[in-house]
N, C-alpha and C positions, 0 to 999 in steps of 0.2 A: 563426578562423585554426586551421589544423591543428597539433597539437602536433609538435615536432621529432621526427623518426624514425618518426612514425605510418605514413607511406607505406612506409618501408623495412621495417618490421615486417610490414605487410600483404603485402608481396611475398615474404616468406620462406616456406619449407616449414613446415607446421604444427608439427612437432617443434621446429625451431629457434626458431619464434615463441614457443612455450611456454618454451623455455630462456631466451630473452632477457627475457621478462616475469618469469619466476621470479627471474632474477639482479637485475633492477631492484628487486624487492621485498626483496632481501637474504636470500632463502630458499635453504638448501642443498637438494640433491636429497632428502636423508633427511627433513628437516622438511616439505618440500613433499609428499613421499609420505605421511607420517603424516597430514597435514591432508586429503588427498583419499582416504585409506583404501586406498592402493596400496602396493606394495613399492618399495624403492629401485631394484631391477632393472627394474621396469615403467617407472618414470619415465625411467631412463637409456635404455632401448630406444626409448621414444617420442621423446625429445629427439634421438636419433641417427638417427631415421627407420627403425629396424628394426621397430618395432611401430606400427601405425596407430592413430589416435585417431578411431574411426569411430562410437562410440556417443554419441548426442546427449545422453543423461543424464550421461555422464561429462564431456562438453564443458562442460555447465552447471556441474558440480561444480568442474572445473578453473578455469573463468572466475570463479566465486564466490570461490575461495581467492586468485586472482591479482588480484581487485578490478577486473575488466574485464567487458565484455559478451561473450556468446558469439560475437557478430559479429567481435570482435577476434581471438578464437582461430581461428575458422573461415575468416576472410578474406571479402572483399566479394562474392565470386561463388558461394559455397557455399550449397547449399540448407540451410535451417535449420528442419526441422520441430520443433514443440514436443514434448518427450518426454511419454509418457503417465504418469499418476500415479494410483495407487490412493488416492483422497482419504481414505476412512475409515481405511485403514491408516496413512497419513501423519499424519493428525490424532492417532491413537493414539500414534504415535512422538513427536509434539510434546507430547502429554499426559504421556508418560513423562519427557520432558526437563524439563517444568515441575515434576514431582513429585520430581525428584532434588535432593539437598542434599549430596552427597559432596564432599569436598575433593580437589584434584588430588594424585596420587601423584608421587613424585620421578621416576619413569620416563616420565611423560607429557610430551609436547612442550608447551612453554609458548608463549603468544601474546603478541606485543608490542602496546603501545597503538596503534602505527602500523598494524600488520596488522589489528587489530580495527576501527580507524577505516575502513580501506578496505573491509573486508567488510561492515560495517554500512551504509556509504554505498551500496555496491552493492545490498544487500538493500532499502534504502529506494528506490533507483531501480527495482528489480524490482517493488516494490509499486506505485509510481506508474504503471508501464507495464502493470500488471495481469498480471504473470507469476506468477500465484499457485501453479501446480504447482511451478515452480522454487523459489519462495520457501518453500513448504511443505517441500521437501526440504532446504533450507539451514538453516532455523531451529533444529532440534534441536541440531545440532552448534554452531551459533553461540551459542545459549543456554548450552550447557555450557562452551564456551571462554571466553565473556565472564564467566560466573559465576566460573569458576576464576581469571580475571584479577582480577576485582573483589574476591575474597576473598584474593588473594595478598598477599605482604608489601609490595610497592611499586607499587600501582596509581597510574597517573598521572592518569587521568580516571575518577573514581568514578561518573560518570553514563553510562558506556557501557552498563552493564547496564539502566539505566532506558530507554535508547533501544531496546534489543532487546525488552524487555518490552512497551513501547508498540507496537512494530511487530507483535509477536506478537498482542496484543489486537486491533489493527485487522484483521489477517488472519482471526483466528478469528471476529470479528463478521461479516466478509464470508462466511465459510463456514457461517454459521448455527450457531455453537457459542457462544452467548452466555454460558453459565455458565463455560466455560473462558476466554472473553475477559474476563469480569469478574474472574476470578482473576489473569490476566496483568496487567490494568490496575491491580488493587490492588497487585500487586508493583511496578509502575512507580511508583505513588504513594509506596510505602514506600521504595524505593531512591532516589527523588528527594531524600529527606532534607531536605525543607523548602526546597530551592532553588526560588525563585519561578517561573522560566521552565520548568524541567523538570517541576515539579509541575503547572503550568498545562497543559503539553502532555500529561502523563499523564492529566489530568482530561478532556481531549477523548476519549481512548480509553475512559475509565471511563464517560463520559456516553453514548457510542455503545453500549457493552455494556448499560448499564441501559435505554436505549431499546429495544434488541433484546429485553430481558427484559420489556418492557411495564411498566417501573417509571418512569412519567413524572415523578412528583413527585420521586423520588430523583435522576433524571437532571437535572432542572432545578436541584436543590440542588447536585449535584456540579459542574455547570458554573458556576453563579453564585457558588459559594464560591471558585472559583479566579480569577474576574475581578479582584477587588481586588489580587491578588498582582502583576499586570502591567498594570493598566489605565493606558494612556497619559495619561488625564485626571488621574491622581493624581501625576504627576511632570512637571517642566519639561524633562526630558531622557530620554525613553523610549528603551530599547535597540532596535536593529533587530529586527524580528520581533514586538515587543510588540503593535503594532496588529493584526497578522494573528492572533496567538494570542487576543487579546481578542475580535476579531470572530468567529473560529471558535467560541469558547465561547458567544457570544451566539446564533449560528446554531443550534448544537446544543441550547441551552436552548429556543429558539423551536420547533424541530422536536419536542422532547419535549412542549412545551405544546400543540402542534397535535394530536399523537397522543393526548394526554390530554384533548382537546376543551375547551381553554381558549383561545378565539380572542383575547381581550383581551391576555393575556400573550404569546401567539405574535406578534401584530402589533406590540406594543410592543417586543419584543426584536428583531424583524427591522428595525424602524425605527431602533433604536439601532445595529444592525450596519450599516445603510445609511448612516447619518450618519458612522460611523467610516470606512467604505470610501471615502466621498467626500473625506475629508481626506487620504487616503494618496497618496503619489507612486508612480509606476511602480517606482522603485527599491525602495520598501518592500514592494511586492507580489512582487518577484522571489524565487524560492527560492534558497537557498545550499547549499553543501556543507561548511560549517564545523563542523557539529555542533550549531549553535544551532537549537532547534526552530522550524520554519517551517511555514506552511500555504499553500494556494492561495487564500487569502482576498482578496477584492476586489469591485468592483461586480458582476461577472458571477456570482460565487459567491453574493452576496446575492440577485440576481434568481432564480437557480436555487432558492435556499432559499424564496423567496416562492412559487414554483411548487409546491414540495413542501408548504408550509404550506397553501396553498389546496386542494390535492388532499386532504390529510389532513382538512381541515375540511369536505369535501363540496362544493367549488366547482370542478368540473373545467374549466369554460369559463375561469374566471379563471386556473387553473393553466396551461392551454395558452397563454393570452395571455402570461403571464410567461415560459413556456418559449420561445415563438417569439421574444420580444424578446431573451432572453439568448443563444440559439443564433445569432442574427444579429449579435451584437456581436463586436468584435475580441477581447475577452477570452476568448471561448469556446475558441478554438484554443490559448490559453496555458494552459488548465487541464490537469492530468495526465490521461492516457488513462483511468485508473480512475474519475476523477471524472465525466468526460463520459459514459462508457459506463454507469456506475451511474445517472446521472440519466436517460438515455434509457430504461433499463429501468423506472425509477420512473414515468416519464410515460406509459407504455403504459396504466396503469390509468385515467388521466384520459381518454385517447382512447377507451378501451373504455366508460367511463361515459357518454360523449356519443354512443356508437354508431358511432364511426369506427374500425372494426377494421382497415381498410387502413392508416391512419396509424399505428395501434399496431404493425402488422406492420413498417412501414417503420422505426419507431423501434428495434425489436428487431434488424432487419438492420443498421441503422447502428451500433448498439451492438456487434454482433459484428464489424463491420469495424474499429472503433476498438480494441476490447480483447476478443478472443474468450473469454478466461477468465471475463469477467463473465457471458456468456450460457451458457457450456458447463461451468463449474466451480461457479458459485454456485447454490445451491438456488433463490434468488429469481429467477434468470434462467430456470430451468426452469419455475417456476410462472407467470411472466409469459408465456412463450412458449406454454405449455399453454392459458392463458386466451385468447390470440389465436387459437389453433387452434379453440377452441370457439365463438368469436364469429361466425364466418361463413366464406365461401369462402376458401381459402388460396392466396395468390399463390405462384408458383413459387419465388421466392427465400426466402420464409418456409418453404415445405415443405422446401426443401433444408436450411435451418438446422435445422428440427425433426428431419429424418432424421439429420443429423450429430450432434445432441445425443442422439438415441435415443428421441425422443418418438413418431415414426412410422417405419414401415419404408420402406426405399429402394424 
């Protein structure tokens, strides 16, 4: 069902649309201007239609502060190209935000818990849809504002900062910055302050960073240390999301065991995850927006993990069998775009290992259609596509993607 007023807002001119959304959030023009890095006069002119809002990067910033998608700002029929981002420079900006420890000054605009909840939820959605350039631009300011709120006199939700650190760690792992991801994940563990579910969710980010650093033993320990905190088997009344958190930790530990060439542990952990997924209802697998840590864990996620484990252990045929079974299931479409596209990139190696470079190319093209940033922003996407190009004759759609990414000339 469409939310009341959604169609009416979509029909308004873009400036009035921004004004209504700003008013709904309880933001004055001055506070809104401060948060998007513009002047009060600029906001006033945009809202009155005197100045156009025609830069897509500014649209994304405005949307992030208002807690909506860029589509809501732009309207249903407007072309929406993804803004370009200098990824190395943006990562350095994020590094600087992680290095800061200053306290807010009295003249700085403060953020409310409600405002930060909206912005963090929007950032989480951006991650799930693999809008990495947009998220990379958002996170430095979001980190600073959330840290100032968390260290302020009256923070309502002490775990907002934990959530932002977790998201930062996940993104940095995607961008092949594992040392910085490890730092952010460690901060997430620390700010979780022994809260079982937030600590467990932060441990997922920490395990992923350690896997990226090729520290398999430490990654397994990080994941399995967190499991008893929220294991549904240890209580008669598990909280919503505990099954998913536990299952995801088991999967992360299994992947670490596989990359560490420990097949017995990898298979034992995926079997445990599979049994847990089989006991879950559809309701337990659905994500929520309440702030409770959740994951996309379920039978399909376990099947994809089995494919990754098989590939890491040198069994490409088995990996492809698991992959084909998982992608044919109903649960495949329910997974976040970033999860599906990342898996398709990972499975290209298995196809290349059996000599099927055309199937590998199709997987890369499909990944790009689902989440372009996975193939165009992530270093692993470039590496996988380059391997496909070297493997044999290049189909036209793969060549077009390679040209777009910059691996070959148009």
